N, C-alpha and C positions, 0 to 999 in steps of 0.2 A: 715534703719531701724535695721539690724544687729549690728552695732556699738553701736546703743543706747540700746539693750538689753546686750551687754557686759557692757556696763558703768551701767547699773542698776544692774548687778550682783554684779560688785566690789564694788559699794556704799553700796549695803545692805546685802553684806555676807562677804565682806572683801577679800584682796589678799589671805591671809593663806588658807581660804574656796575654792577659785577658783583654787589655786595652788595644792592643794591636790586632788581636782577634776580633773584635767589635767594631773595630774603627771603620767608619764609613766615610771615605775620601769626598763623597759628592757633598756632605755637609760643609765643608771647608771651602766651597767652591759657589756659595751664595745661589744654592737651587731655590725652586718656589717653596713658600712659607708650608706649602700641605706638606713637604717632607718633614718640618718640624713637628707637624701636626701628629704625625705617627706614633710619637713618643709624648709629645706633650699636648696629648688631647684636650684638655681643660683650657690650657691656655691659648691653644689655637682658636678652639671655639668661642673664646672670648674675644680675642682679637678679630676674628671674623664679623664680629657685631660692632665693632669700634669704628668712630670716625677715623682713625689712621688707614685703615684698610680700604678706605674710599678717598681717602685725601686726593690720589691723584685722577678719579673719574668722577666725582661728586659733581653736579650741575652747577652748583656755586663757585667752585673753585675754577671750572672751564669757562664760566661767564665772566667771573672776575679778573681772569688772567688774558682774557681776551683769546680764547682757543688755544691756551697754554703758550702766548706767544711774548708774554711779559716775563723775560728770563729771571729778574731777582725775585720771583715768587717759585719758580719750579723746584729748585734742590731740596726745601723743606716738605715738598709733596711727595717725591720719590728719592730720598736721601740715599747715598751711597753708604756712607757712615757717619753715624751720628757722635759727635765727639764735644766734651764740655766747651762750653763757650768758641765754639768755632763753628761757623756756618758750614753747613754739610757741602760736599760735590753732588750735583745730579747723577743718580744712576741710571745707567743705559739702557739696561735690561730689566724685564718684569716690572715697567713703570706703573702698571695697572696695578699692582698689589700696594702703591702707596708707601706708607710707612711700615715696612716689614719687619719681620723676625730678624734679619741678618741687619737691616739699617741700626738697630740698636744694639745688637748683640755680639756681632762677629767684628773682630779687629784683625786687619791685614798684617801688623807689625807684630802679632803674637801667633797668629793663623790660629786663633781659638774663638770659642764661645765666651764672652764676657757675662757675668752676673754677680749677684749679691752675696753668694755662697760659695763656699769651699766644697765642691763635690767631685766625686768620681764617677764620670760618666763616659765609658768605654767608646759609645758611637763617634765622639768627637773630644776633640781636646778643651779643657775649661779652664779658665782664668777667673779668680775672685777679684771684684772690682769695687772696691767701696764707693765709687760715684754713682752706683745704682742704689745706694741707699741715702743719696742727697740730690738737690734740687739741681747740682750743676750737669748731671746727666740731660735735663731738660732745655739747659740754657741756649743751646747751638740754634735751635729753631725758635723756641718761646723768649726771644732775647728780650723784649720791653717788659714782657710780665716777669721774668726772672730778675732785672733791675729792678722793678717795683718791690719784689719779694725782698730782696736783699736790703733794701732801704728800711724795712720795717724790723729787722732783727729778730724776726719771729723765730721759734724753735720749731715751728710746724715746717715741714718740707712738701714739695711738690707731691710725692706720693702719698702722704697721710691722707689728703682729700682726695686727689684723682687717681690712686691706685690703692682703694682701700684691701685689706687683707685678712684672710683667715687661714688657720693651719689645714693644711691639704698634703696629699702628692703633688710632686712636682712633674711626674713620672707615670705614667698609666700603661705602658707596654711591658710586657715581661721578656727579660728578667730584670730590666734596669730599675725598675721600681722598687727593687729590693736592695739597692746600693744605697740608699741613705733613708734616714728618717723622715716624716712629715714636717714641713717647714711652712713659715707664713707664704701663702700663695696670693701674689699681689695681683688685682683685677688687673686684666688686660683691655678690659672695655674701655678705662680711661674715661669715666664718667666726668660730665661736666657738672661741678659742684653748685648747688643750689642757695643763694643767700636765703638765710633763715631770720625769723623775729629776732633770735637770742644774739643774731650776728650785729644788731643795730641798737644805738641809742636814738631815740627820738623824740621831740617835743615840739610843741606848736604854740604860736605867738600871733596875738591878732594887732594888727596895726590900723586902725579906721578900715578902710576896704581891702586891706592886704592881709593875707594869711601867709604866715613864715614857718615853714618846716624846717627845723634845724636837725639835721641827720648825721649822726657818725658812724661810720663803718669801725667798728671793733672786734669783730670775728674773723674777716677775711684777710689774710696779708699780702693783699694786692689790690690794684684797683677794680671797682665792679661798677660797669663791665669793664673786662679788659680783653686783650687779644684783639686789636684791631682788624686782623684779618675776618674779612666776613661783615665785620661790623655789628657786634653784638649790642643788644639795646637792653635797657631797663627802664621800665615806666613807672611812673609814681602817679597813681590817680586819688583825687581828693573828693570826697562826697559830704556835700553838706546836710544835716538831718535836723528835720523840726517836726518833733512828735512823731519820730521814726520813719517821715516821710522823707524822701531825696527831694530837695529843692534846688540844688545846684551841683554840677559835675565838671570838673576839668582835670585834665592830665599834663605832665612834663615827661619828656624823653631825655634819657641820659645815654651818652656812648662814651667810648674808650676815652675821648677828647675830654669830657667834662664829669666824669663818673666820680664815685664814692671813694674817695682815697683812704688809705688804713690809719687810723686815729686822727683824723682830720675832719672837723666839721663843716658840713656843707648846707647852704640855707638854699631852701627850693621856694619860689614865691607863687602864689596864686591870688588872683583878683577877685574879689567877693563882691556879688551885688549888695545894695544897703540892704542890710538884714539883721537882726539879732541872733544868729544861730551861734548856738553853745557845744553843738557835739558835731563832731566830725569822723568819718570813715576813711582811713587812708588803705590803700591798696596796691601792693607792690607784684608788678608782673615782669616777665622778660620774653625776650624773642630772640633765639639764637640763629646764626647763620642758615642754618638747616631748616628751621622752624617755619612752617608757613603760617602759624597762629600763636599768639600771645599764649606764654604759659604762666598761670596764676602762681605767686609765690606764697604769700601771707597776707593778712589783713590786721590792721591795728587802728583800735578806737581812740580817739581823743576829746577831750580830758580822758585818762583812763579810768 
């Protein structure tokens, strides 16, 4: 019955009248993100769990920015407007919300909410913006990673890995949920992708008392690790096995300065005591800036 009433209103009064009736001016004045959550409940719930939502208040950021005194670091942790290939300005209000809804979606020049779909959304003016389905929207803050990605000529964009999607309703509040069909709802948790076994090619070569691991990143279209903010780390641990027993173990740490570049082979060296070991276990771990312990990614045995 309710959808019929809406349909009747649209047919006999027109979209402009409905839009004016439901328009909430507050939404065009950068209110707290919770206001967006009244309609976009699922997206808001995801954002609350994301690193974007704590970008300004996280302990790591406060520490590395020396209690927010490093001015060059601040604007990407509480941006006013995120624009393609431009470093944003620092937002003066609601900084505790970090990278919030209006950082990414509100544009002052159009006085509207920008996104990847052409939708009729009466509570606010909406603008279809193709940048939201390209990596360009991420480039203003993630400049170095974006530059690495561009050099790969990959058909994957940032959203493919860091905003995975599934079909769902964009709006959960009546009556606005009836104004459009289900669409791809991109995750606003912005997960940090994990390097997987299938993303690399690896081989081992023995040279006297030196073991050389030859590793090529074939699956992740940027350096691993990337994003020098917070200094994420990748650990490669080599274990020598003899009759199933571990007789030697060593590890190497990679950072954004010496990580795995896309489609470029990297050689990692280990010095092995005098032994005739022929079987090795290679384990990959990571430690993101906000993690307190290493996280295991996968294990490879060589020779296969």
